[in-house]
N, C-alpha and C positions, 0 to 999 in steps of 0.2 A: 617121457618128462624129457623137457630139454637139457642140454649138456650147456646152456648159456650162463654165465657166471657174473658177479657184479665186478668181478676184475676184468671181463671182457669189456662189461659196460665202461668201467673205467679208461678201458683202452681205445674207445671209439670216440668217447668225450675227448681225451687227447687229440687225436686225428683231427675230430669237426672243429676243435676248437681256433685250428691254423686255418679252416677254409675262409672265404670272406662271407660277411654277414650277408649280404644278400642271398647268398646259398644256403644257410646254415643256420638253426636256430640256436643251435649250440654256440656257433661264432657269435652271433647276434650279442647273447648274454654275457659272453665274454667281453665284446668290446662294451656294453654295458655296464660293463663291472660287477662288484659284489652288491652295491646296495641293491641292484635290480634282481640280479639272481637269489639274493636271499629273501626280496618280496616274493617272487615267485616258490621259491619253497614253502614259505609261510602259506600262500593260497593254498598252495597244492596240500599241506598239511591240513589246514582246516576242511577241504573239500573229502580228505580221505576222511576224517572226522565224522563230518558229516555223514557219510555214507556207512561210516561203521554205526552208527547210534540209529540211523534207520533201517540197518539190517540188510542194508541193499549189497549183495555179495559181487554182483557183476560190476557193479562201480565201486566198491572199494577197493577190489582188483585191479580195475582200471588206474584209479586213483594214487592205490601203493605205488603203482610203476611210475606214473609220474612222478611222486615226491621221492622215489629213490633215484630218479633222474636227476631230479633238481637238487638232491643232498650233495650228488658226486660232484654236478657242475659246483657246487659252493664248494665244496672240500678242496676243487682241482684250483679254484679263483683264490684259494687262501693258503694253497701250496702243502695242502695234508693228505699225503698219500692215504688211499683205501686201507691199506696196511696199518698203517698207525692205526685206524679204529678198531681194526681186526684183532691189534693185540690188544687193545685197553680192552678189549668185550672178552678177550680171552683171560685176560687177569681178572677179570669181574668173574668169571664162571669158575674160576678156582676155589670160590666161597659162596656159599647163599646170598642171594640179595639184601635178604635183612643184615645179614653180618657184613656188607659189603658198606650199606646205607650207614648202618651205626658206626661205621669208621670213618664216615666224614666230618 
């Protein structure tokens, strides 16, 4: 199993966001702004859902990678570090999902 983490991906996105948009898809998304990046995130989410409901495991794996990448791009453009999201997930796992949802 790979030692590659979402933190590694976040770091790579940071590096590539500074490249020329002619040389990097990540830089191109950053240059286009949050509306374009968010649209791509939505497209990837739909593709992941379609793969899931058709039990296409290989395509679901591929689309999940796209989804995570585009989510991290959207978070980076918004100035939200992955650490903040992980902190929120950590808080939520301190109780059952049903308890957490009921407390909203």
